[in-house]
C-alpha positions in Angstrom: 18.8 -26.1 0.0 21.5 -27.7 2.2 22.4 -26.5 5.7 23.9 -27.5 9.0 22.2 -24.6 10.9 18.8 -25.0 12.5 17.9 -21.3 12.2 18.8 -21.3 8.5 16.6 -24.4 8.1 13.7 -22.8 9.8 14.0 -19.6 7.9 13.8 -21.7 4.7 10.9 -24.0 5.6 8.7 -21.9 7.9 7.5 -19.4 5.3 6.5 -22.3 2.9 4.9 -24.5 5.6 4.3 -23.5 9.2 6.0 -21.8 12.1 8.0 -24.4 14.0 10.5 -25.2 16.7 13.1 -27.8 16.2 15.7 -29.5 18.5 18.5 -31.9 17.8 17.9 -34.9 20.1 21.5 -36.1 20.4 24.0 -33.3 20.7 26.7 -35.6 19.4 25.0 -35.5 16.0 25.3 -32.7 13.5 22.5 -31.4 11.3 23.0 -32.1 7.6 19.6 -31.0 6.1 18.8 -31.3 2.5 15.4 -29.9 1.3 13.7 -29.1 -1.9 10.3 -27.3 -1.9 8.0 -26.8 -4.9 4.5 -25.3 -5.1 1.7 -26.0 -7.6 -1.4 -23.9 -6.8 -2.9 -24.9 -3.4 -0.3 -27.7 -3.0 3.2 -27.3 -1.5 5.6 -30.3 -1.6 8.8 -30.7 0.3 11.4 -33.5 -0.3 14.2 -33.9 2.1 15.9 -35.2 5.2 17.5 -33.7 8.4 20.5 -35.9 8.7 20.2 -36.0 12.5 17.5 -37.2 15.0 15.3 -34.1 15.3 12.2 -33.1 17.3 9.9 -30.8 15.3 6.9 -29.1 16.8 4.2 -26.9 15.1 1.3 -25.3 16.8 -2.0 -24.9 15.0 -1.2 -25.8 11.4 -3.6 -24.1 8.9 -3.8 -26.8 6.2 -4.1 -30.6 5.6 -0.7 -32.1 5.7 0.8 -35.5 4.8 4.2 -36.9 5.6 5.4 -39.9 3.7 8.7 -41.4 4.8 10.8 -43.2 2.1 13.6 -44.3 4.5 14.2 -44.3 8.2 11.2 -43.6 10.4 9.0 -40.8 11.7 7.4 -40.9 15.2 4.2 -39.0 15.7 3.2 -37.7 19.1 -0.4 -36.5 19.3 -2.0 -35.1 22.5 -2.2 -37.9 25.1 -2.2 -40.8 22.7 0.7 -43.2 22.6 3.4 -42.2 20.0 3.0 -43.9 16.6 6.0 -44.9 14.5 5.5 -44.3 10.8 7.8 -46.5 8.6 8.2 -46.4 4.8 5.1 -47.7 3.1 2.8 -45.6 5.4 1.8 -42.0 5.5 0.7 -39.9 8.4 -2.0 -37.2 8.0 -2.5 -34.0 10.0 -5.7 -31.9 10.2 -6.0 -28.0 10.2 -5.7 -26.7 13.7 -3.8 -29.7 15.0 -0.7 -29.4 17.1 2.2 -31.4 15.6 5.1 -32.9 17.5 7.2 -35.4 15.5 10.6 -37.0 15.8 12.5 -37.7 12.6 15.3 -40.3 12.6 18.5 -39.0 11.2 18.2 -41.3 8.2 14.5 -40.4 7.5 13.9 -39.1 4.0 10.3 -38.0 3.4 7.8 -36.2 1.2 5.9 -33.5 3.1 2.7 -32.4 1.4 0.8 -29.3 2.5 -2.7 -28.9 1.0 -4.8 -25.7 1.5 -7.9 -26.7 3.5 -10.3 -24.6 1.3 -9.0 -26.3 -1.9 -9.5 -29.8 -0.5 -13.0 -29.0 0.8 -14.0 -27.5 -2.5 -12.7 -30.5 -4.3 -14.8 -32.8 -2.1 -17.9 -30.6 -2.4 -17.6 -30.8 -6.2 -17.3 -34.6 -6.1 -20.2 -34.9 -3.8 -22.4 -32.5 -5.8 -23.2 -30.9 -2.4 -21.6 -28.4 0.0 -19.4 -29.6 2.8 -20.8 -27.8 5.8 -19.3 -29.7 8.6 -15.5 -29.8 9.4 -13.6 -32.2 7.2 -11.4 -34.7 9.1 -9.3 -37.2 7.2 -8.1 -40.5 8.6 -4.7 -40.2 10.4 -3.0 -43.0 8.5 -2.7 -43.9 4.8 -1.1 -47.0 3.4 1.0 -45.9 0.3 2.7 -49.2 -0.5 -0.2 -50.5 -2.5 -3.8 -49.8 -3.6 -5.3 -46.3 -3.9 -2.6 -44.8 -1.6 0.1 -45.9 -3.9 -1.7 -44.4 -6.9 -2.1 -41.1 -5.0 1.6 -41.1 -4.0 2.6 -41.6 -7.7 0.6 -38.5 -8.6 2.4 -36.5 -5.8 5.8 -37.7 -7.0 4.9 -36.8 -10.6 3.8 -33.3 -9.6 6.9 -32.8 -7.4 9.4 -34.2 -9.9 8.0 -32.1 -12.8 7.8 -28.9 -10.8 11.6 -29.1 -10.1 12.3 -29.0 -13.8 12.0 -25.5 -15.1 10.9 -27.0 -18.5 8.4 -29.4 -16.8 4.9 -29.5 -18.2 3.4 -28.8 -14.7 4.4 -25.1 -15.2 1.8 -24.9 -18.0 -1.5 -24.1 -16.4 -3.4 -26.4 -18.8 -1.4 -29.3 -17.2 -0.8 -28.1 -13.7 -4.5 -27.4 -12.8 -5.6 -30.9 -14.0 -2.8 -32.6 -12.1 -3.6 -30.8 -8.9 -7.2 -31.6 -9.3 -6.4 -35.3 -9.8 -4.1 -35.2 -6.7 -6.8 -33.6 -4.5 -9.4 -36.1 -5.8 -7.1 -39.0 -5.2 -6.5 -38.0 -1.6 -10.2 -37.8 -0.7 -10.8 -41.1 -2.5 -7.9 -42.8 -0.7 -8.4 -41.8 2.9 -11.2 -42.5 5.4 -13.6 -39.7 6.3 -17.3 -39.3 7.0 -18.2 -38.6 3.3 -16.2 -41.5 1.8 -19.2 -43.8 1.2 -21.2 -40.9 -0.4 -18.6 -40.7 -3.2 -19.6 -44.2 -4.4 -23.3 -43.3 -4.8 -24.7 -42.4 -8.2 -24.8 -38.7 -9.1 -28.2 -36.9 -9.2 -29.8 -36.9 -12.6 -30.1 -33.6 -14.4 -32.6 -33.4 -17.3 -32.4 -29.6 -18.0 -30.1 -28.7 -20.9 -28.9 -25.4 -19.4 -25.9 -26.7 -17.4 -24.5 -28.6 -20.4 -25.2 -25.7 -22.8 -23.3 -23.3 -20.6 -20.3 -25.6 -20.6 -20.4 -26.1 -24.4 -20.6 -22.4 -25.0 -17.7 -21.7 -22.6 -15.5 -24.3 -24.3 -16.3 -23.1 -27.8 -15.7 -19.5 -26.9 -12.4 -20.0 -25.0 -11.0 -23.5 -25.6 -7.5 -22.2 -24.8 -8.5 -21.6 -21.2 -7.0 -24.0 -18.5 -10.3 -25.7 -17.8 -10.5 -28.6 -15.4 -13.6 -30.7 -14.6 -14.0 -28.6 -11.5 -14.0 -25.2 -13.3 -16.4 -26.6 -15.9 -18.7 -27.8 -13.2 -18.6 -24.3 -11.6 -19.7 -22.9 -15.0 -22.5 -25.4 -15.2 -23.7 -24.7 -11.7 -23.7 -28.4 -10.8 -21.3 -30.9 -9.3 -18.6 -32.7 -11.1 -20.2 -36.1 -11.3 -23.6 -34.6 -12.2 -22.0 -32.7 -15.1 -20.2 -35.8 -16.3 -23.4 -37.9 -16.3 -25.5 -35.1 -17.9 -22.9 -34.4 -20.6 -22.7 -38.1 -21.5 -26.4 -38.3 -21.9 -26.9 -35.0 -23.8 -23.7 -34.8 -25.9 -22.6 -38.4 -26.0 -19.1 -37.8 -24.6 -17.4 -36.4 -21.5 -16.8 -32.7 -20.9 -13.0 -33.1 -21.0 -13.1 -35.2 -24.2 -15.4 -32.6 -25.8 -12.8 -29.9 -24.8 -10.0 -32.0 -26.3 -12.0 -32.4 -29.6 -12.7 -28.6 -29.9 -9.0 -27.9 -29.2 -8.0 -30.4 -31.8 -10.3 -28.8 -34.4 -8.8 -25.3 -33.6 -5.3 -26.7 -34.0 -6.3 -28.3 -37.3 -7.7 -24.9 -38.6 -4.5 -23.2 -37.6 -2.3 -25.8 -39.4 -4.4 -25.5 -42.5 -4.3 -21.7 -42.6 -1.6 -19.3 -43.5 0.0 -18.8 -40.1 3.8 -19.5 -40.1 3.5 -21.1 -36.7 5.2 -24.5 -36.2 3.4 -27.7 -35.4 4.8 -27.6 -31.9 3.7 -24.0 -31.4 0.1 -24.7 -32.6 -0.1 -27.8 -30.4 1.1 -25.9 -27.3 -1.3 -23.0 -27.9 -4.3 -25.3 -27.9 -3.2 -27.2 -24.8 -1.4 -30.3 -26.3 1.8 -30.4 -24.4 2.9 -33.9 -25.5 3.7 -33.7 -29.2 3.6 -37.5 -29.7 0.1 -37.7 -28.2 -1.0 -34.7 -30.2 0.2 -36.3 -33.5 -1.6 -39.6 -32.6 -4.9 -37.9 -31.9 -4.6 -35.7 -35.0 -3.9 -38.7 -37.2 -6.8 -40.6 -35.8 -9.1 -37.7 -36.4 -7.9 -36.4 -39.8 -6.1 -39.3 -41.3 -2.7 -37.7 -41.6 0.1 -36.3 -39.4 0.0 -32.6 -38.4 3.2 -31.7 -40.4 1.5 -32.9 -43.6 -1.3 -30.3 -43.2 1.3 -27.7 -42.2 3.1 -28.2 -45.5 0.1 -28.6 -47.8 -2.9 -26.9 -46.1 -6.4 -28.4 -46.2 -10.0 -27.4 -45.6 -10.5 -27.0 -41.9 -12.9 -29.4 -40.3 -16.1 -28.2 -38.6 -16.3 -28.5 -34.8 -19.0 -30.7 -33.4 
């Protein structure tokens, strides 16, 4: 959206983010706001600028929030602390319940990322293999010009860019849920918080076969479901890292690779059968949204391209 009216801007942004007040700092300037907002599950991403120096205040936000300037600057005012200027290359983080008062320069373009608090806590708990019982507070700054912060920012940009395209793969739940999970995991790995060191410790060892068997049964029964590592860990009743380690010991591969192999076998069976479905349709049905990647995996597994089996038919392979 594009507008020169503050009330119109707030009526667009507030329902998607938080209730706010805004004031143009220099009355000689005119608002020239450009904003795009997309949503993927528990994540809302805004991309835009105000076009005038603007004071923005929000009282008691209900999510984790990250602002990432790409030009200009953003000045954060927090309680009685001295204001902090956030230039491009840095990101500023806000906690649930925090009061926000920021000043945006007129030439400040930024990504604004809202992350539902429950989703981030659940992601962290799954990675820790333990519940997060105390309030989660992330560090207030994140360097995004290099290192883990830059990797996380690339994931955000990928998610935002693809969501703006009606034909983007992020609209497919098999892709969206995994991208969102990666983005949430990337944030808790990139920022400072009291649990950060725990994430580097080895997962607990599980010798019982029940958790792995439950996951194997779920995958074989419904391989078309939009599973992520998190949803498979919930089925197993253990944490993500514990499941990965147990699956590797008991099955000899990772849960997500096993899921891919089962889907590949189902696609192979369909291509070798009598269904008139196209190669693209079969691939998409079984969660392969990139046809080139699907063809490469298929050739490595079955020694020929999918279209060859579509034309000639062959005896379906048995799943592992």
